[in-house]
All heavy atoms as a GROMACS GRO file, in nm:
protein
  602
    1MET      N    1  11.625  10.133  11.116
    1MET     CA    2  11.559  10.007  11.146
    1MET      C    3  11.487  10.020  11.280
    1MET      O    4  11.539  10.077  11.374
    1MET     CB    5  11.662   9.894  11.152
    1MET     CG    6  11.599   9.760  11.184
    1MET     SD    7  11.718   9.625  11.206
    1MET     CE    8  11.769   9.601  11.040
    2ASN      N    9  11.370   9.967  11.287
    2ASN     CA   10  11.294   9.967  11.412
    2ASN      C   11  11.363   9.870  11.508
    2ASN      O   12  11.374   9.752  11.479
    2ASN     CB   13  11.150   9.922  11.382
    2ASN     CG   14  11.061   9.931  11.502
    2ASN    OD1   15  11.107   9.922  11.616
    2ASN    ND2   16  10.934   9.946  11.478
    3PRO      N   17  11.410   9.920  11.624
    3PRO     CA   18  11.485   9.833  11.715
    3PRO      C   19  11.403   9.715  11.769
    3PRO      O   20  11.459   9.615  11.811
    3PRO     CB   21  11.528   9.926  11.828
    3PRO     CG   22  11.437  10.042  11.819
    3PRO     CD   23  11.393  10.052  11.677
    4SER      N   24  11.272   9.727  11.767
    4SER     CA   25  11.190   9.617  11.818
    4SER      C   26  11.156   9.516  11.709
    4SER      O   27  11.085   9.420  11.734
    4SER     CB   28  11.063   9.672  11.883
    4SER     OG   29  10.984   9.736  11.784
    5LYS      N   30  11.206   9.539  11.588
    5LYS     CA   31  11.180   9.447  11.477
    5LYS      C   32  11.312   9.417  11.408
    5LYS      O   33  11.360   9.495  11.328
    5LYS     CB   34  11.080   9.509  11.378
    5LYS     CG   35  10.943   9.530  11.439
    5LYS     CD   36  10.847   9.589  11.339
    5LYS     CE   37  10.709   9.606  11.401
    5LYS     NZ   38  10.612   9.653  11.302
    6SER      N   39  11.369   9.302  11.439
    6SER     CA   40  11.501   9.267  11.388
    6SER      C   41  11.494   9.167  11.272
    6SER      O   42  11.558   9.185  11.170
    6SER     CB   43  11.585   9.209  11.501
    6SER     OG   44  11.712   9.172  11.455
    7PHE      N   45  11.414   9.061  11.288
    7PHE     CA   46  11.403   8.959  11.185
    7PHE      C   47  11.265   8.897  11.190
    7PHE      O   48  11.189   8.917  11.284
    7PHE     CB   49  11.512   8.853  11.201
    7PHE     CG   50  11.504   8.774  11.328
    7PHE    CD1   51  11.442   8.650  11.331
    7PHE    CD2   52  11.557   8.823  11.446
    7PHE    CE1   53  11.433   8.576  11.449
    7PHE    CE2   54  11.551   8.751  11.565
    7PHE     CZ   55  11.489   8.627  11.566
    8TYR      N   56  11.232   8.821  11.085
    8TYR     CA   57  11.097   8.762  11.077
    8TYR      C   58  11.097   8.632  10.999
    8TYR      O   59  11.190   8.600  10.927
    8TYR     CB   60  10.999   8.862  11.015
    8TYR     CG   61  11.019   8.883  10.866
    8TYR    CD1   62  10.939   8.817  10.774
    8TYR    CD2   63  11.119   8.967  10.818
    8TYR    CE1   64  10.957   8.835  10.638
    8TYR    CE2   65  11.138   8.986  10.683
    8TYR     CZ   66  11.057   8.920  10.593
    8TYR     OH   67  11.076   8.937  10.458
    9TYR      N   68  10.988   8.561  11.016
    9TYR     CA   69  10.958   8.439  10.940
    9TYR      C   70  10.815   8.451  10.890
    9TYR      O   71  10.729   8.503  10.961
    9TYR     CB   72  10.966   8.314  11.028
    9TYR     CG   73  11.104   8.282  11.078
    9TYR    CD1   74  11.150   8.336  11.196
    9TYR    CD2   75  11.187   8.195  11.008
    9TYR    CE1   76  11.276   8.306  11.244
    9TYR    CE2   77  11.314   8.164  11.055
    9TYR     CZ   78  11.358   8.221  11.173
    9TYR     OH   79  11.482   8.190  11.220
   10THR      N   80  10.787   8.401  10.771
   10THR     CA   81  10.649   8.398  10.723
   10THR      C   82  10.598   8.255  10.728
   10THR      O   83  10.672   8.160  10.700
   10THR     CB   84  10.637   8.453  10.579
   10THR    OG1   85  10.726   8.382  10.494
   10THR    CG2   86  10.667   8.601  10.573
   11VAL      N   87  10.472   8.243  10.769
   11VAL     CA   88  10.409   8.111  10.776
   11VAL      C   89  10.267   8.120  10.722
   11VAL      O   90  10.206   8.227  10.720
   11VAL     CB   91  10.404   8.057  10.922
   11VAL    CG1   92  10.543   8.043  10.979
   11VAL    CG2   93  10.320   8.143  11.011
   12ASP      N   94  10.216   8.008  10.680
   12ASP     CA   95  10.079   8.000  10.632
   12ASP      C   96   9.982   8.020  10.749
   12ASP      O   97  10.013   7.982  10.863
   12ASP     CB   98  10.056   7.864  10.567
   12ASP     CG   99   9.924   7.857  10.495
   12ASP    OD1  100   9.915   7.917  10.386
   12ASP    OD2  101   9.830   7.795  10.548
   13HIS      N  102   9.868   8.078  10.722
   13HIS     CA  103   9.767   8.106  10.825
   13HIS      C  104   9.736   7.983  10.909
   13HIS      O  105   9.715   7.992  11.030
   13HIS     CB  106   9.640   8.160  10.759
   13HIS     CG  107   9.531   8.188  10.858
   13HIS    ND1  108   9.432   8.097  10.884
   13HIS    CD2  109   9.509   8.294  10.937
   13HIS    CE1  110   9.351   8.147  10.976
   13HIS    NE2  111   9.396   8.266  11.010
   14SER      N  112   9.734   7.866  10.847
   14SER     CA  113   9.698   7.743  10.918
   14SER      C  114   9.799   7.705  11.026
   14SER      O  115   9.768   7.626  11.115
   14SER     CB  116   9.683   7.627  10.819
   14SER     OG  117   9.807   7.601  10.755
   15MET      N  118   9.920   7.761  11.021
   15MET     CA  119  10.026   7.727  11.117
   15MET      C  120  10.043   7.830  11.228
   15MET      O  121  10.119   7.808  11.322
   15MET     CB  122  10.159   7.713  11.042
   15MET     CG  123  10.160   7.603  10.938
   15MET     SD  124  10.133   7.438  11.007
   15MET     CE  125  10.282   7.417  11.099
   16VAL      N  126   9.972   7.942  11.221
   16VAL     CA  127   9.992   8.052  11.316
   16VAL      C  128   9.969   8.007  11.460
   16VAL      O  129  10.052   8.031  11.548
   16VAL     CB  130   9.902   8.173  11.280
   16VAL    CG1  131   9.901   8.277  11.391
   16VAL    CG2  132   9.949   8.236  11.149
   17ASP      N  133   9.859   7.940  11.488
   17ASP     CA  134   9.829   7.900  11.627
   17ASP      C  135   9.933   7.805  11.683
   17ASP      O  136   9.971   7.816  11.800
   17ASP     CB  137   9.690   7.836  11.636
   17ASP     CG  138   9.578   7.938  11.624
   17ASP    OD1  139   9.603   8.058  11.651
   17ASP    OD2  140   9.467   7.899  11.587
   18GLU      N  141   9.983   7.714  11.600
   18GLU     CA  142  10.084   7.619  11.646
   18GLU      C  143  10.214   7.691  11.685
   18GLU      O  144  10.271   7.664  11.790
   18GLU     CB  145  10.111   7.517  11.535
   18GLU     CG  146  10.207   7.408  11.576
   18GLU     CD  147  10.225   7.304  11.467
   18GLU    OE1  148  10.132   7.281  11.387
   18GLU    OE2  149  10.333   7.245  11.464
   19TYR      N  150  10.257   7.784  11.601
   19TYR     CA  151  10.379   7.859  11.633
   19TYR      C  152  10.359   7.948  11.755
   19TYR      O  153  10.449   7.962  11.838
   19TYR     CB  154  10.426   7.942  11.513
   19TYR     CG  155  10.499   7.860  11.410
   19TYR    CD1  156  10.443   7.835  11.285
   19TYR    CD2  157  10.625   7.810  11.437
   19TYR    CE1  158  10.511   7.761  11.190
   19TYR    CE2  159  10.694   7.735  11.342
   19TYR     CZ  160  10.636   7.712  11.220
   19TYR     OH  161  10.705   7.637  11.126
   20LYS      N  162  10.242   8.009  11.766
   20LYS     CA  163  10.213   8.093  11.884
   20LYS      C  164  10.226   8.012  12.013
   20LYS      O  165  10.288   8.057  12.109
   20LYS     CB  166  10.071   8.152  11.874
   20LYS     CG  167  10.060   8.271  11.782
   20LYS     CD  168   9.917   8.316  11.763
   20LYS     CE  169   9.849   8.354  11.891
   20LYS     NZ  170   9.715   8.412  11.870
   21LYS      N  171  10.169   7.894  12.015
   21LYS     CA  172  10.174   7.810  12.135
   21LYS      C  173  10.318   7.777  12.173
   21LYS      O  174  10.356   7.786  12.289
   21LYS     CB  175  10.095   7.680  12.113
   21LYS     CG  176   9.947   7.698  12.115
   21LYS     CD  177   9.876   7.567  12.085
   21LYS     CE  178   9.728   7.590  12.062
   21LYS     NZ  179   9.659   7.468  12.021
   22MET      N  180  10.397   7.739  12.074
   22MET     CA  181  10.536   7.702  12.101
   22MET      C  182  10.617   7.822  12.151
   22MET      O  183  10.692   7.810  12.248
   22MET     CB  184  10.602   7.644  11.975
   22MET     CG  185  10.543   7.511  11.933
   22MET     SD  186  10.558   7.382  12.060
   22MET     CE  187  10.734   7.365  12.071
   23LEU      N  188  10.602   7.936  12.086
   23LEU     CA  189  10.677   8.055  12.126
   23LEU      C  190  10.636   8.102  12.266
   23LEU      O  191  10.720   8.143  12.346
   23LEU     CB  192  10.658   8.168  12.025
   23LEU     CG  193  10.725   8.143  11.889
   23LEU    CD1  194  10.673   8.242  11.785
   23LEU    CD2  195  10.876   8.153  11.902
   24ASP      N  196  10.508   8.095  12.296
   24ASP     CA  197  10.460   8.133  12.429
   24ASP      C  198  10.514   8.039  12.536
   24ASP      O  199  10.554   8.083  12.643
   24ASP     CB  200  10.307   8.137  12.433
   24ASP     CG  201  10.247   8.252  12.353
   24ASP    OD1  202  10.321   8.347  12.319
   24ASP    OD2  203  10.126   8.245  12.323
   25LEU      N  204  10.518   7.910  12.506
   25LEU     CA  205  10.575   7.813  12.601
   25LEU      C  206  10.723   7.841  12.627
   25LEU      O  207  10.771   7.825  12.739
   25LEU     CB  208  10.559   7.670  12.548
   25LEU     CG  209  10.422   7.607  12.563
   25LEU    CD1  210  10.416   7.474  12.490
   25LEU    CD2  211  10.388   7.587  12.710
   26MET      N  212  10.795   7.883  12.522
   26MET     CA  213  10.938   7.912  12.536
   26MET      C  214  10.963   8.054  12.590
   26MET      O  215  11.076   8.092  12.611
   26MET     CB  216  11.009   7.894  12.402
   26MET     CG  217  11.009   7.749  12.355
   26MET     SD  218  11.111   7.719  12.208
   26MET     CE  219  11.028   7.811  12.082
   27LYS      N  220  10.854   8.132  12.606
   27LYS     CA  221  10.861   8.270  12.655
   27LYS      C  222  10.951   8.358  12.568
   27LYS      O  223  11.032   8.436  12.616
   27LYS     CB  224  10.906   8.274  12.800
   27LYS     CG  225  10.809   8.201  12.891
   27LYS     CD  226  10.847   8.211  13.035
   27LYS     CE  227  10.748   8.125  13.110
   27LYS     NZ  228  10.712   8.155  13.236
   28ILE      N  229  10.936   8.343  12.437
   28ILE     CA  230  11.012   8.422  12.341
   28ILE      C  231  10.923   8.535  12.290
   28ILE      O  232  10.810   8.510  12.246
   28ILE     CB  233  11.060   8.332  12.225
   28ILE    CG1  234  11.160   8.230  12.280
   28ILE    CG2  235  11.123   8.416  12.114
   28ILE    CD1  236  11.212   8.132  12.180
   29PRO      N  237  10.972   8.659  12.295
   29PRO     CA  238  10.891   8.774  12.250
   29PRO      C  239  10.877   8.776  12.098
   29PRO      O  240  10.971   8.744  12.025
   29PRO     CB  241  10.971   8.894  12.299
   29PRO     CG  242  11.112   8.847  12.307
   29PRO     CD  243  11.104   8.701  12.343
   30TYR      N  244  10.757   8.812  12.052
   30TYR     CA  245  10.729   8.822  11.909
   30TYR      C  246  10.605   8.904  11.887
   30TYR      O  247  10.528   8.929  11.980
   30TYR     CB  248  10.710   8.682  11.848
   30TYR     CG  249  10.586   8.612  11.899
   30TYR    CD1  250  10.463   8.623  11.832
   30TYR    CD2  251  10.589   8.537  12.016
   30TYR    CE1  252  10.349   8.560  11.880
   30TYR    CE2  253  10.476   8.473  12.064
   30TYR     CZ  254  10.357   8.486  11.996
   30TYR     OH  255  10.243   8.424  12.045
   31THR      N  256  10.585   8.948  11.765
   31THR     CA  257  10.459   9.007  11.722
   31THR      C  258  10.421   8.937  11.591
   31THR      O  259  10.507   8.880  11.524
   31THR     CB  260  10.468   9.160  11.699
   31THR    OG1  261  10.569   9.186  11.602
   31THR    CG2  262  10.499   9.234  11.827
   32ILE      N  263  10.293   8.943  11.559
   32ILE     CA  264  10.245   8.883  11.435
   32ILE      C  265  10.190   8.994  11.348
   32ILE      O  266  10.112   9.077  11.394
   32ILE     CB  267  10.135   8.778  11.463
   32ILE    CG1  268  10.191   8.666  11.548
   32ILE    CG2  269  10.079   8.725  11.331
   32ILE    CD1  270  10.087   8.565  11.592
   33GLU      N  271  10.232   8.994  11.223
   33GLU     CA  272  10.181   9.092  11.126
   33GLU      C  273  10.099   9.019  11.022
   33GLU      O  274  10.146   8.921  10.963
   33GLU     CB  275  10.296   9.169  11.061
   33GLU     CG  276  10.371   9.256  11.161
   33GLU     CD  277  10.480   9.339  11.097
   33GLU    OE1  278  10.503   9.325  10.974
   33GLU    OE2  279  10.542   9.416  11.170
   34ALA      N  280   9.978   9.068  11.002
   34ALA     CA  281   9.888   9.008  10.904
   34ALA      C  282   9.929   9.052  10.764
   34ALA      O  283   9.990   9.158  10.746
   34ALA     CB  284   9.744   9.053  10.932
   35PRO      N  285   9.895   8.973  10.664
   35PRO     CA  286   9.928   9.011  10.525
   35PRO      C  287   9.846   9.131  10.481
   35PRO      O  288   9.741   9.161  10.539
   35PRO     CB  289   9.893   8.886  10.445
   35PRO     CG  290   9.789   8.816  10.527
   35PRO     CD  291   9.823   8.847  10.670
   36VAL      N  292   9.895   9.197  10.378
   36VAL     CA  293   9.821   9.308  10.318
   36VAL      C  294   9.707   9.247  10.237
   36VAL      O  295   9.731   9.169  10.144
   36VAL     CB  296   9.912   9.394  10.228
   36VAL    CG1  297   9.833   9.504  10.161
   36VAL    CG2  298  10.026   9.451  10.309
   37ALA      N  299   9.585   9.281  10.273
   37ALA     CA  300   9.467   9.217  10.212
   37ALA      C  301   9.456   9.241  10.062
   37ALA      O  302   9.398   9.159   9.991
   37ALA     CB  303   9.340   9.267  10.282
   38LEU      N  304   9.511   9.350  10.014
   38LEU     CA  305   9.498   9.381   9.871
   38LEU      C  306   9.591   9.299   9.783
   38LEU      O  307   9.571   9.290   9.662
   38LEU     CB  308   9.526   9.530   9.847
   38LEU     CG  309   9.433   9.627   9.921
   38LEU    CD1  310   9.478   9.770   9.898
   38LEU    CD2  311   9.290   9.608   9.874
   39LEU      N  312   9.692   9.239   9.841
   39LEU     CA  313   9.785   9.159   9.762
   39LEU      C  314   9.732   9.017   9.747
   39LEU      O  315   9.697   8.954   9.844
   39LEU     CB  316   9.922   9.155   9.829
   39LEU     CG  317   9.994   9.287   9.845
   39LEU    CD1  318  10.126   9.267   9.919
   39LEU    CD2  319  10.020   9.350   9.709
   40LYS      N  320   9.729   8.970   9.624
   40LYS     CA  321   9.683   8.833   9.601
   40LYS      C  322   9.791   8.733   9.641
   40LYS      O  323   9.765   8.636   9.710
   40LYS     CB  324   9.648   8.816   9.453
   40LYS     CG  325   9.520   8.743   9.431
   40LYS     CD  326   9.486   8.739   9.286
   40LYS     CE  327   9.340   8.700   9.276
   40LYS     NZ  328   9.292   8.691   9.142
   41GLU      N  329   9.914   8.760   9.596
   41GLU     CA  330  10.026   8.672   9.629
   41GLU      C  331  10.065   8.692   9.776
   41GLU      O  332  10.086   8.804   9.822
   41GLU     CB  333  10.146   8.703   9.540
   41GLU     CG  334  10.258   8.604   9.557
   41GLU     CD  335  10.370   8.632   9.459
   41GLU    OE1  336  10.342   8.662   9.342
   41GLU    OE2  337  10.486   8.625   9.502
   42GLY      N  338  10.069   8.586   9.852
   42GLY     CA  339  10.106   8.595   9.992
   42GLY      C  340   9.993   8.639  10.084
   42GLY      O  341  10.016   8.672  10.199
   43ALA      N  342   9.870   8.640  10.034
   43ALA     CA  343   9.756   8.688  10.113
   43ALA      C  344   9.727   8.599  10.233
   43ALA      O  345   9.656   8.640  10.324
   43ALA     CB  346   9.632   8.701  10.025
   44ASN      N  347   9.780   8.478  10.233
   44ASN     CA  348   9.754   8.385  10.342
   44ASN      C  349   9.879   8.366  10.430
   44ASN      O  350   9.884   8.277  10.512
   44ASN     CB  351   9.709   8.250  10.285
   44ASN     CG  352   9.622   8.175  10.383
   44ASN    OD1  353   9.556   8.233  10.467
   44ASN    ND2  354   9.624   8.044  10.372
   45GLN      N  355   9.980   8.451  10.409
   45GLN     CA  356  10.107   8.439  10.481
   45GLN      C  357  10.114   8.544  10.592
   45GLN      O  358  10.100   8.662  10.567
   45GLN     CB  359  10.225   8.460  10.385
   45GLN     CG  360  10.233   8.355  10.276
   45GLN     CD  361  10.276   8.220  10.332
   45GLN    OE1  362  10.376   8.209  10.399
   45GLN    NE2  363  10.196   8.118  10.303
   46TYR      N  364  10.138   8.498  10.714
   46TYR     CA  365  10.153   8.586  10.829
   46TYR      C  366  10.300   8.591  10.868
   46TYR      O  367  10.373   8.493  10.849
   46TYR     CB  368  10.070   8.534  10.946
   46TYR     CG  369   9.923   8.562  10.928
   46TYR    CD1  370   9.848   8.492  10.834
   46TYR    CD2  371   9.859   8.658  11.004
   46TYR    CE1  372   9.714   8.518  10.816
   46TYR    CE2  373   9.725   8.685  10.986
   46TYR     CZ  374   9.653   8.615  10.892
   46TYR     OH  375   9.520   8.643  10.872
   47SER      N  376  10.343   8.704  10.922
   47SER     CA  377  10.483   8.718  10.962
   47SER      C  378  10.496   8.717  11.114
   47SER      O  379  10.425   8.791  11.183
   47SER     CB  380  10.540   8.850  10.909
   47SER     OG  381  10.541   8.850  10.769
   48PHE      N  382  10.586   8.634  11.164
   48PHE     CA  383  10.625   8.636  11.304
   48PHE      C  384  10.750   8.723  11.310
   48PHE      O  385  10.852   8.690  11.250
   48PHE     CB  386  10.656   8.495  11.354
   48PHE     CG  387  10.535   8.417  11.392
   48PHE    CD1  388  10.459   8.353  11.295
   48PHE    CD2  389  10.495   8.408  11.524
   48PHE    CE1  390  10.346   8.281  11.329
   48PHE    CE2  391  10.382   8.336  11.559
   48PHE     CZ  392  10.307   8.272  11.462
   49VAL      N  393  10.739   8.837  11.379
   49VAL     CA  394  10.846   8.935  11.384
   49VAL      C  395  10.910   8.932  11.522
   49VAL      O  396  10.838   8.932  11.624
   49VAL     CB  397  10.791   9.076  11.352
   49VAL    CG1  398  10.904   9.178  11.352
   49VAL    CG2  399  10.718   9.077  11.218
   50PHE      N  400  11.043   8.933  11.525
   50PHE     CA  401  11.116   8.920  11.650
   50PHE      C  402  11.209   9.039  11.671
   50PHE      O  403  11.264   9.093  11.575
   50PHE     CB  404  11.200   8.792  11.648
   50PHE     CG  405  11.118   8.668  11.637
   50PHE    CD1  406  11.085   8.614  11.513
   50PHE    CD2  407  11.070   8.605  11.750
   50PHE    CE1  408  11.007   8.501  11.502
   50PHE    CE2  409  10.991   8.490  11.740
   50PHE     CZ  410  10.960   8.439  11.617
   51PRO      N  411  11.230   9.076  11.798
   51PRO     CA  412  11.327   9.182  11.830
   51PRO      C  413  11.469   9.124  11.830
   51PRO      O  414  11.487   9.002  11.816
   51PRO     CB  415  11.286   9.224  11.971
   51PRO     CG  416  11.232   9.098  12.031
   51PRO     CD  417  11.162   9.027  11.917
   52ASP      N  418  11.569   9.210  11.848
   52ASP     CA  419  11.705   9.161  11.870
   52ASP      C  420  11.701   9.069  11.991
   52ASP      O  421  11.629   9.096  12.088
   52ASP     CB  422  11.800   9.278  11.900
   52ASP     CG  423  11.840   9.352  11.773
   52ASP    OD1  424  11.840   9.291  11.665
   52ASP    OD2  425  11.872   9.471  11.783
   53MET      N  426  11.777   8.961  11.985
   53MET     CA  427  11.779   8.867  12.098
   53MET      C  428  11.916   8.801  12.107
   53MET      O  429  11.996   8.809  12.014
   53MET     CB  430  11.668   8.764  12.085
   53MET     CG  431  11.668   8.683  11.958
   53MET     SD  432  11.534   8.561  11.945
   53MET     CE  433  11.388   8.657  11.967
   54SER      N  434  11.938   8.735  12.217
   54SER     CA  435  12.064   8.665  12.239
   54SER      C  436  12.079   8.551  12.138
   54SER      O  437  11.980   8.502  12.082
   54SER     CB  438  12.070   8.609  12.381
   54SER     OG  439  11.979   8.500  12.394
   55GLY      N  440  12.203   8.509  12.119
   55GLY     CA  441  12.229   8.398  12.027
   55GLY      C  442  12.159   8.271  12.068
   55GLY      O  443  12.110   8.195  11.984
   56ARG      N  444  12.149   8.248  12.198
   56ARG     CA  445  12.083   8.128  12.250
   56ARG      C  446  11.935   8.126  12.212
   56ARG      O  447  11.882   8.025  12.165
   56ARG     CB  448  12.100   8.121  12.402
   56ARG     CG  449  12.044   7.996  12.466
   56ARG     CD  450  12.079   7.997  12.615
   56ARG     NE  451  11.973   7.969  12.707
   56ARG     CZ  452  11.854   8.029  12.721
   56ARG    NH1  453  11.821   8.127  12.645
   56ARG    NH2  454  11.768   7.993  12.811
   57LEU      N  455  11.868   8.240  12.232
   57LEU     CA  456  11.726   8.248  12.194
   57LEU      C  457  11.709   8.237  12.043
   57LEU      O  458  11.617   8.171  11.996
   57LEU     CB  459  11.664   8.378  12.245
   57LEU     CG  460  11.624   8.383  12.390
   57LEU    CD1  461  11.561   8.518  12.424
   57LEU    CD2  462  11.529   8.272  12.427
   58TYR      N  463  11.798   8.304  11.969
   58TYR     CA  464  11.789   8.298  11.823
   58TYR      C  465  11.802   8.153  11.774
   58TYR      O  466  11.729   8.112  11.683
   58TYR     CB  467  11.894   8.387  11.757
   58TYR     CG  468  11.885   8.383  11.607
   58TYR    CD1  469  11.786   8.456  11.540
   58TYR    CD2  470  11.971   8.305  11.531
   58TYR    CE1  471  11.774   8.451  11.403
   58TYR    CE2  472  11.960   8.299  11.393
   58TYR     CZ  473  11.862   8.373  11.330
   58TYR     OH  474  11.850   8.367  11.193
   59GLN      N  475  11.890   8.077  11.836
   59GLN     CA  476  11.904   7.936  11.798
   59GLN      C  477  11.775   7.860  11.820
   59GLN      O  478  11.736   7.776  11.739
   59GLN     CB  479  12.016   7.869  11.879
   59GLN     CG  480  12.154   7.897  11.827
   59GLN     CD  481  12.257   7.816  11.903
   59GLN    OE1  482  12.248   7.799  12.024
   59GLN    NE2  483  12.356   7.767  11.832
   60MET      N  484  11.707   7.888  11.930
   60MET     CA  485  11.579   7.821  11.958
   60MET      C  486  11.476   7.856  11.852
   60MET      O  487  11.402   7.770  11.803
   60MET     CB  488  11.530   7.860  12.098
   60MET     CG  489  11.616   7.806  12.210
   60MET     SD  490  11.577   7.876  12.372
   60MET     CE  491  11.411   7.814  12.399
   61VAL      N  492  11.470   7.986  11.817
   61VAL     CA  493  11.372   8.031  11.717
   61VAL      C  494  11.404   7.972  11.580
   61VAL      O  495  11.315   7.920  11.511
   61VAL     CB  496  11.369   8.185  11.710
   61VAL    CG1  497  11.283   8.234  11.594
   61VAL    CG2  498  11.317   8.243  11.841
   62SER      N  499  11.531   7.975  11.540
   62SER     CA  500  11.567   7.923  11.408
   62SER      C  501  11.545   7.772  11.400
   62SER      O  502  11.509   7.720  11.295
   62SER     CB  503  11.711   7.959  11.371
   62SER     OG  504  11.803   7.902  11.459
   63LYS      N  505  11.561   7.703  11.511
   63LYS     CA  506  11.532   7.558  11.513
   63LYS      C  507  11.381   7.534  11.498
   63LYS      O  508  11.339   7.446  11.422
   63LYS     CB  509  11.583   7.497  11.642
   63LYS     CG  510  11.574   7.348  11.646
   63LYS     CD  511  11.641   7.290  11.768
   63LYS     CE  512  11.637   7.139  11.766
   63LYS     NZ  513  11.705   7.080  11.880
   64LEU      N  514  11.300   7.614  11.568
   64LEU     CA  515  11.155   7.601  11.559
   64LEU      C  516  11.106   7.624  11.416
   64LEU      O  517  11.024   7.550  11.364
   64LEU     CB  518  11.086   7.698  11.655
   64LEU     CG  519  10.934   7.703  11.649
   64LEU    CD1  520  10.874   7.570  11.694
   64LEU    CD2  521  10.881   7.816  11.736
   65PHE      N  522  11.158   7.730  11.351
   65PHE     CA  523  11.114   7.765  11.216
   65PHE      C  524  11.196   7.695  11.108
   65PHE      O  525  11.173   7.716  10.990
   65PHE     CB  526  11.120   7.917  11.196
   65PHE     CG  527  11.008   7.990  11.265
   65PHE    CD1  528  11.023   8.036  11.395
   65PHE    CD2  529  10.886   8.012  11.202
   65PHE    CE1  530  10.921   8.104  11.460
   65PHE    CE2  531  10.783   8.079  11.264
   65PHE     CZ  532  10.800   8.125  11.394
   66GLN      N  533  11.292   7.614  11.149
   66GLN     CA  534  11.374   7.533  11.059
   66GLN      C  535  11.449   7.616  10.955
   66GLN      O  536  11.444   7.588  10.835
   66GLN     CB  537  11.289   7.426  10.990
   66GLN     CG  538  11.224   7.333  11.089
   66GLN     CD  539  11.132   7.232  11.025
   66GLN    OE1  540  11.116   7.228  10.905
   66GLN    NE2  541  11.071   7.149  11.106
   67GLY      N  542  11.516   7.721  11.002
   67GLY     CA  543  11.597   7.802  10.911
   67GLY      C  544  11.628   7.938  10.969
   67GLY      O  545  11.582   7.973  11.078
   68GLU      N  546  11.706   8.013  10.896
   68GLU     CA  547  11.745   8.146  10.938
   68GLU      C  548  11.632   8.246  10.911
   68GLU      O  549  11.561   8.235  10.811
   68GLU     CB  550  11.870   8.193  10.861
   68GLU     CG  551  11.991   8.104  10.882
   68GLU     CD  552  12.041   8.107  11.026
   68GLU    OE1  553  12.046   8.216  11.086
   68GLU    OE2  554  12.076   8.000  11.079
   69GLY      N  555  11.617   8.344  11.002
   69GLY     CA  556  11.516   8.447  10.982
   69GLY      C  557  11.559   8.548  10.877
   69GLY      O  558  11.678   8.562  10.848
   70LYS      N  559  11.463   8.616  10.818
   70LYS     CA  560  11.490   8.720  10.719
   70LYS      C  561  11.504   8.853  10.793
   70LYS      O  562  11.425   8.880  10.885
   70LYS     CB  563  11.375   8.730  10.619
   70LYS     CG  564  11.354   8.604  10.538
   70LYS     CD  565  11.231   8.619  10.452
   70LYS     CE  566  11.194   8.485  10.391
   70LYS     NZ  567  11.062   8.488  10.328
   71PRO      N  568  11.600   8.938  10.755
   71PRO     CA  569  11.611   9.068  10.820
   71PRO      C  570  11.483   9.149  10.798
   71PRO      O  571  11.429   9.151  10.686
   71PRO     CB  572  11.729   9.134  10.750
   71PRO     CG  573  11.802   9.025  10.680
   71PRO     CD  574  11.701   8.917  10.653
   72TYR      N  575  11.436   9.218  10.903
   72TYR     CA  576  11.316   9.298  10.889
   72TYR      C  577  11.349   9.423  10.807
   72TYR      O  578  11.449   9.489  10.834
   72TYR     CB  579  11.262   9.338  11.028
   72TYR     CG  580  11.121   9.392  11.020
   72TYR    CD1  581  11.012   9.305  11.022
   72TYR    CD2  582  11.097   9.529  11.008
   72TYR    CE1  583  10.883   9.354  11.012
   72TYR    CE2  584  10.968   9.577  11.001
   72TYR     CZ  585  10.861   9.489  11.001
   72TYR     OH  586  10.733   9.536  10.992
   73PRO      N  587  11.269   9.455  10.706
   73PRO     CA  588  11.299   9.574  10.622
   73PRO      C  589  11.293   9.703  10.703
   73PRO      O  590  11.214   9.716  10.796
   73PRO     CB  591  11.190   9.573  10.515
   73PRO     CG  592  11.098   9.462  10.547
   73PRO     CD  593  11.149   9.388  10.666
   74GLN      N  594  11.378   9.795  10.665
   74GLN     CA  595  11.384   9.925  10.735
   74GLN      C  596  11.264  10.010  10.704
   74GLN      O  597  11.205  10.007  10.606
   74GLN     CB  598  11.510   9.999  10.697
   74GLN     CG  599  11.632   9.927  10.746
   74GLN     CD  600  11.759  10.007  10.716
   74GLN    OE1  601  11.754  10.117  10.667
   74GLN    NE2  602  11.872   9.948  10.748
   0.00000   0.00000   0.00000
């Protein structure tokens, strides 16, 4: 597993800027991965990928995204 990629959330393209603003304000580290252009299903879904983090930070992220993150594939 890539140590800098622990879990992720997928969001619609229209929500990316809103989540970016909130995460930047909270100073939470993340990267954004664009969808694979050749795939029709999920072509408008972007992934916010997070590194391992403390339980306190994880609680903030899971509250923002309203649920538990998905483990990042190896």
